[in-house]
N, C-alpha and C positions, 0 to 999 in steps of 0.2 A: 626587300625590307621596306615597308611602307612608312611614310612620314608620320611622325607623332602629331596628334592634334594638341599643340601646346596651349591654344586658347582656352581649352577646357580646364587645364590645370592652373592656368594663370588666374582665371575667374574664381577658382576654388581656394586660392591661397588667402590666408588672413591678411587684412590690410594693416600696414605698419603705422605707427604714430609718427606723423610727419611734422609735428609742431616745431621740432628743433632740427635744423639741417645745417648747423654751423660747426659740426664736429671736425676736428682737424685730423691729419693723418696719424697722429699719436694715439687717437682713440681706438684705432683698429689694429688687430693682429691679423695680417693678411693670411697667414697660414691657417688660423682657426676659421676665418670666414670662408676660405676656399674649401676647407673640409666640409662645412655645412652645405655649400653650393654643390660640391661633388656628390654628397649623399643624396641630395634632391635629384640630381641628374641620374644617379644609379637606380633610384626608385622608379623613374619614368622610362629610361632608355634600356634596351636589352644590352647584354654584355658586349656583343660585337660592335654595336653602334657607339657605345661609350668608349671602348678601347680605340676605335678608329679615329674619333674626333677629340676626346678629352683626356686620354691617359697621360699625355705630356703637355697639357695646357695648365697654366698656373696664373694665379692672381699676384701680380707684382707690386701694385701700389694703388692706393685710393687717395686722390688729391683733387681739390677744387671741383667736386661733383663728378669726377671721371674715374671709373675703375679701369685700370690698365692691366690687361692680360697678356700672356705670351704663349705662342705656339711654335711649332717647328717648321712650318712651310706656308707659302703664300696660298697654296691650294686649300690647306686646312683652314687658314684664316678666312678665306672667302666663303667657304662652306658654313663655318660657324656664324659669320655675320649674316649670311643669307637665310639660314634655316633655323638658327637657335638663338638669335639675339634677344628676341622678346622674352623667351623663357629664362635666359641668363639674367636679364635685367630684373625680372620678377624675383628670381632666387636671391640676387644681391640685395634687392630692396628688403626682402624678408629678413635677410641676415644682418643688415646694417641699419635699417630704418631710414635710409636715404634713397631718393630717386636718382640713381646714378646713370650716366651715359657710359657706353662701352668704347674702349680703344684696345686694339690687339696689335702687338708687336711680333715680329718674326725673330725667334731665338735661334742662334747658331746651334746645329745639331751636335757639334763636337764639344760643346761646353756643358759640363755637368752642373746640375742645379744645386747650389748651396745656399748661402745667405744672399740677400738682395744685393749687397755691396759687391760680391764677386761673381754674380751670374754672368756678367758680360765683361769683356775686356777689349780694349783697342789694341790691335796688333799692327804695328807699322812695318812696312816692307821696304827694304833698301831700294833706292832708285836704280833702274836699269836703263841701259841704252836702248834706243828704239830698235836696233838690230836684234838685241837679245829678246826684247818683248815679242817681236814678230816671229822670231825663231821659236819662241816658246809656244805661240799660238799654232804655228804650223806643226810643231811636235805633238801638241795635244790633239789636233785634228787627225794626225796620222795614227796616233795611239787609239783614238776612238774608232776609226775605220778598221784598223787591224783587230780590235776587240770584237766589233760586230761580225767581221768575217770569221774569226775564230769561233765565235759563239753560234754561228749559222743562223743569225737572226735577220729578219726582213725589216729594214728601217721604216717601212711605211706603216707598220703596226705601232701605234702610239696611244697614250691615254687621251690625247687631244682629239683624235678622230674616232675614238670608241664611244658610241652613243649609249648612254646609261638610261635604261628604262626600268619599269617595275620587274622585268624579267631578269635583270642583271645587277640590281643595285647592291645586293649583299656581296656578290662576287667581286664587283669593282671596289667596294670598300675594303674587302680583304686584300685585294691586290695593292691598294695604296698603303695598307699597313705593312705588307711584306717589304715594299720598297723602303719604307721608313725604318724598318727593323734590320735591314740587311747589314748595317755596320755594328749591330749589337752583338759582338762576338762573345762577350763575357756575360750576356744576359740571355735568358730563355726567350726564344722567338715567340711572338704572339700567336702565330699559326704555323705549325710545322709538323707534318707536311700539310700542304694545301692540295686538296683533291677536288678538281672541277669536273662536273659531269653534266651532260646534256646531249640532245640529239645532234646529228651532223649539221654543221653550218650555222650554229647559233652564236658563235663568237668566242669559243674557248681558246682557239689558237691565237686569235687577235689579242685577247687579254693576257695570255701567258707571255707572248712575245713583247707586248707593251711593257710588262714587268721587267723583262730582260733588257730591253732598250733603255728604259728609264734608269736602271741600275748602272749600266755602262755609261750613260750620259753623265751621271753624277760622279762616277769614278771609273775611268777606263782601265784602271789597274785590277778591278774586280774580275775574277775568272768566272764566266758564265757559259754554260753549255745547254743548247736546245737540241733535242734529238727525238725522233720517233722511236717507238719500241722496235719497229722492224729494222731501222738502221742500227740500233743498239745491238740487236741479234746478229745482223750481218757483220758488224765490226768484231763482235765476240768470236764468231766462227773464223773470221780471217786471222784474228790474233792467235787462236788455237792452231790454225794451219801453219802459220809462220813462226810459231813459238815466241810470240810477243805478248804473252799474257800480262806481264808486269806493266808494259807500256799501256795496254788497254785499261787496266785497273787504275793506273796513275791518272789517266785522262779523265776518268769519271769520278774518282774518289778524292781528287785534290782540287776541288772547285768551291766557289762561294755560293753558287746558285746552279742547281741542276733542274732542268725542265724536261719532262718526258711526256710526249703526246701519244695518244691512242694506246694507253696502257692496257686496255682490255684485251689486246691480242696476246698478252703474255700468257693467257690461259692455255695456249696451244704449245707452249715451249717450256717444259719442266726445267731444263738446264738453265735457260735464261732466268727463270724464277729464282734459282739458287744464286746466280751471280747478282741479280737485282737486289735480293735480300741483303747480301753482304755489302753491296754498294750503299744501300739505304742505311744500314746500321753504322757504317763508317762515317757517313756524312752527318747523320743525326747525332752521333756521339761527339762529333767535332763542332756541333751547333751551326752547321751549314744548312742553308735553306733548300727545301725540296718541293717542287710543284709538279703535280701529275694531272693528266686529263684523260677522260674516258667518255664513252657514249652511254654509260650506265653507272649507277652507284656501286661501291665496292662489294656490297652484299649480293649483287646480281652477277658478278663476274664468276664464271664457273671454273672448276678445275684449277684453282690456285690454293696454295697451302694456307692453313689457318693463320700461321704466323705472319705471312705476307699480307693477308687480308687485314689482320689487326693493325699492321703498320699503316696501311692505307687509311684506315678509319681513325687513327690515333691523333689526328690534328683537326683541321677544318675541312669538312665536306660541304661544298657549296654547289647548288644546282643553278645552272643557267638555262632558263626556259625559253620557249619560242616567243619572239617579240610580238607585242600587240600591234594593232594597226598604226597608232600614232608613232610608236617607236620605229616601225618599218618605214614610214614616210620620212622621219628624221634621219634614218640611216641613208636613204636614197639621196636626200638633200646634202648630207655630208659627203657622200660619194661624188656628187656633182661638183662640189667645191674642190675636192681633191683632184678631179679630172679637169677643172676649169672649163666645164661645159654647161650648157643651158638646155633644159627640157621643160615644156609647159607642166604646170602643177597637175593638170588633169591626167596626164600620162603617168606621173608619179603615183597618183591615187589609184589609177587603174592597175599598175604593177603591184602596189601594196595590198590592194584588196584581193588580188588573185593569186599571189604567191605568199604563203603564210608561214611555211615551215623552215625556210633556209635563207640566211643572209647571203650566202654564195649565189643562190638562184636569183635573189633580188638583184644583185649587182650584175649578174650575167644578163638578165632581162634588160636592165638599164643600159648596158653597153649596146645591145641591139637597137634600142630606141635612139640612142645618141647617134649611132651610125645612120639610121634612117633620117634623122633630122638634118644631118650634114649633107644629105643629097639635095637640099635646097627647098623642098616642098613640105608644107605642113601636113603631116599625115592625118587621116581620119581615125576615129576610134577603132573602126573595124580593121583598118590596115595595121594598126599597132597590135590589136588583139591577135591577128593572124601571125604576126612576127613572134608574138609571145606564145603561139600555139595554144591559145585559149579555145575551148570548145564552145564556139558561139551558138551553134545549132542546139547544143544541149541546154544552154542558158535560155534560148528562145522558147524551147519546149516547156520550160518550167515557169515562164512568165504567163500570168493570167490577165484577161481583160480588166479585171478589177484593179490590178496593180497599175496598169496603164492609166486608168481613170484617176486613181489616188495620186500618182506622181504628177500627172498633168494638172490636176486640181491644185496641188501644192505649188508647182512652178508658176502657174498663172494666177494663183490666189483666188480661185473661184471654186465654190463647193461642187461636189459631184452631183448633188441634187439639181443645181442650176444647169450643169452641163447636160444632164439627161432630160431637162425640162423643155418646154416649147418656146421659151424666151428667145428673142431674136436680137437682143442688144449686141452691138458689135464685138465687145470683149468676150462675151459669153459664146457667141457664135464662133469666134476665132479659136477659143480653147476646145470647143466641140469638134471643130474641123481637125485640129491637131491630134485629138484622140483617134478620130477615124483614120487619119493619115498613118499614124503609127501602127494601129491595129491591122491596117491593110498592107502597108509596105514592109513592115518589120516582122509582124507576127504572121503575115500572109494568110489571114483569115478570109473566108468567103465573104462576098459583098453583103449577102443577107445577114450573116452573123454579125458583121460590123454594124450594120444599120440597127439591128436589134439591141446591141449593147448601149446605144445612145437613144433608145426609144423612138427609132425611126422605122418606117415600113417600106420606103422606096429605096432600092439599092442605087438608083441614079444619084441620090443625095451624097452617097459615099464617093462615087466617081467625081462628082463636082468638088467635094471637099479636098480630095487628094490633089486634083488639078490646081485648085486655088492655093493650097499650102506650098506646092512646088514653085509656083510663080511668085508668091509673096516672099519666100525665102531668098530668091535671087535678087529681089529688090530691097529687102529689109534685113540687114545683117543682124539686128537685135532679135528679130523673130527667129532667124536661123540659129542663133546662139541658144535661144530658149528651147527650141526643138532638140538641139544637140544635147542640152542639159537634161532634158526629159529622157532621151535615149540612154545617156550615161547612168542616170539613177535607176532606170528600169533594168538595163542589161548588165551593167558592170558594177 
């Protein structure tokens, strides 16, 4: 879900009359003003984005040049201020004729919105002894751990370490909405069921478990179950064998949040489809949240009944795509933070450029590089590439002399025309020698071919250039870094 270009809409809005800015709070009906602002938002944002950030946001007050809004969480407040503040200010200016500043308060989720006077209330709690307080903290911690264990969730999967990129922005917004709606037992859920799909290793499991972990973090009393479809099948078979069908059904039908991974494998088990259909219906009728994940969209899952397919497609179907290069680098940096490890950026870029399809493969490659770095020596590009099992020879065969010239020209800031010219100025000669060095040592081209690429006829010139660069790199670390940078851009 791409960001909206709000600047375009702001410039197109009619300019208000700013002659009088002394209106008092009594001049405004906040309900009417917020209706106008909401309609502007709905015209620009799609339904998912509006519901995610503004469905429970309200205008509380306008006083002393400040419009005070309320929303349900600190995360939502931060997103609105970061991504939508200018557009909101323009909408408010259009509705009120005043140039207003924004202030956003956090509203307790348990309080229903009525009149301004009773939207908030102060609840005093009786004083407790320190023993009771610490006992309560220990009890809450114990409940939280027990809830995680019962739900079969991995606590390392959280929203904090889930990197949101263009490939997963919609999926993450839906996940946040699910967490927000989990307590709405008497209201229809925004998205139910949620069906995530995408290729292996793109973050589906991380995001689903992050939802479960966040729900339990907010309320350990919530009953959450995470299960793969294979485990669901095995438990069903065991229940039939031991005649504990009712226990099995109770386990999966009396929950607040059911998360099922790898749902595509249900196509191979007709009996499981029947049980899953009835579990689905029971939870849906009870307004309980269901989240499913697959490696393909519902329409591409074969050999399932139409009624089950229609249930899968009945809520929000969200695609999680392969992360782009920038997102892959961000994922690697987050993984380093989680592991409290350090790896040079050049190796992170090497991994991100060569492993494109799977976050799991990215993290596996990073673990190998971390292990290599812990040995005490700074590895070279080729050593890291070998550990990552990259096909260096294949990459070399695809590199042309023209690419070597272009990259060296860029790194040394000297045009290719000058490198191939007869000019003998020191900086030009140095760049020319680097080109010959890389063509000879890395591409392993014949001496005559290397000489021809830089408009030289004597192959001894190439031998001299290679010897000169090898000696200079030992004496000049800055030159060695430039040559390594050239290699990085050429081969990796």
